Structure formats: C-alpha cells, structure tokens
C-alpha positions, 0 to 999 in steps of 0.5 A: 499499500502506498505511503500517503506522504509519498502521494502528497503534493508537497509543492502545492502545500508549500506554495499555499503556506508561502502565499498565506492561503488555507485549503479553504481559501484556495477552494473558494478562489477556484470554485471547488469543494474544500474536500477536493483541494484536500485530495489534491494536497494529500492523496495525489489527485489531479484536477481537471485541466481547466481547474488546474489552470485556475489553481496555477493562475491563483498561485502565480505558477505554471500548471506543470510546476504543480502537476508535472506531466512526467511522474518522475519530474522534480517539482519546481521550488516553492520560491520560483514563480516563473522562469523566462528563457530571456529577460527580453521575453518577460511580460512587458508589464512585469517590471512596472507591476512589481515596482508599483506593488513595492511598499517597503524596499526597492533594491536594484543591482546591475551594470547599467539597468538602463532598460527599466527607464527606457521601457517604462518611462514612469518608473523613475518617478514611481521610485521617487514617490515610493522613497518619499512615502518611506520605502528604502530605495537603493540602486547599485550600478557598475562604475563606468570608469572601472576595469570590470565594466570595460571587461564586461563590454569586451566579453559581451562583444560590445567594447565600450558600450557597457560604460557608455550605457552606465553613463546614460543610465545615470542621466536617466536616473538624475531625478532620483540622484536629487532625491535625498532618501534614495541611495546610489552606489557604484560597484566594481564587482564581477556581475554574476547576477543582476538582482532586482528586489521589490519587497517579497518579490525578486527578479534575478538575471543569471548572466551568461558569458558572451551574451548581453543581459537581455538574452540571459534567463530571468528568474522570478522569485517570491520569498518563502520563510521556510526556504533560503533561495530568495535570501541567498540572492538578497545576501549577495546584494548586501555583500555588493552594497557593502563593497560599493562606493556611494555616488557623491560626485558628478558624472564624468564627461 
C-alpha cells in the first residue's frame, strides 16, 4: 500500500503556506469543494485541466510546476514563480507591476539597468514617490570608469558600450540622484547576477558569458520563510552594497 506522504503534493502545500492561503481559501478562489483541494494536497489527485489552470493562475505558477506531466519530474521550488528563457521575453508589464506593488523596499543591482527607464518611462518617478512615502530605495550600478565594466563590454562583444550605457543610465536616473532618501552606489564587482528586489518579490538575471543581459534567463522569485533561495540572492546584493562606493560626485564627461 502506498505511503500517503509519498502521494502528497508537497509543492502545492508549500506554495499555499508561502502565499498565506488555507485549503479553504484556495477552494473558494477556484470554485471547488474544500474536500477536493484536500485530495489534491494529500492523496495525489489531479484536477481537471481547466481547474488546474485556475489553481496555477491563483498561485502565480505554471500548471506543470504543480502537476508535472512526467511522474518522475522534480517539482519546481516553492520560491520560483516563473522562469523566462530571456529577460527580453518577460511580460512587458512585469517590471512596472512589481515596482508599483513595492511598499518597503526597492533594491536594484546591475551594470547599467538602463532598460527599466527606457521601457517604462514612469518608473523613475514611481521610485521617487515610493522613497518619499518611506520605502528604502537603493540602486547599485557598475562604475563606468572601472576595469570590470570595460571587461564586461569586451566579453559581451560590445567594447565600450557597457560604460557608455552606465553613463546614460545615470542621466536617466538624475531625478532620483536629487532625491535625498534614495541611495546610489557604484560597484566594481564581477556581475554574476543582476538582482532586482521589490519587497517579497525578486527578479534575478543569471548572466551568461558572451551574451548581453537581455538574452540571459530571468528568474522570478517570491520569498518563502521556510526556504533560503530568495535570501541567498538578497545576501549577495548586501555584500555588493557593502563593497560599493556611494555616488557623491558628478558624472564624468
């Protein structure tokens, strides 16, 4: 006789815990009986395709993440909301939606992060207003005069474009640089990942040698206090922040 714990959908259980939803809450949201949800959670039952889609949309994951087609597949980690093959293929409204939803923390780490104000012109003003309302806003850009920024340009095959994009980003972010509650620093680290924190949501770009940032994958994480993946990337941001220099001088050139 199968062990009931082997049939339990542990990923669904952990997602409900992370989203602070009870089985009854989920049942109400997807219009099924609470006993049906209990069977999904503890008896290995699978819902009808339409219901499975509603459950996945409610929890912000894919259907395959909850009920893999391959019975031997490993469930996706509970902190992973979505994985996009390239940053450029992420939903157009994702960045602005997370930015608007942040109330206490916005923390951005990259080299230029020029795409955010370019693709969402209102983002700079939104961050300024968030800072004025009490959110901690920190922006970590690469030092355009550092050998690390120059090397990144060579590795991507764009030569001086990376330092130039950093300077352009600083010009875009000028209104934030004039906001006393917004913190800017310049780093000289090898950028393994670009990290974007919006309260309990995080976007991470794991960079690929020889490829521009927009071609690298994008990982959407949501904090789960029972797991440590989100915190690992948050700690990485804090280590770079501690090494970086405050931006206190006018932009050169």
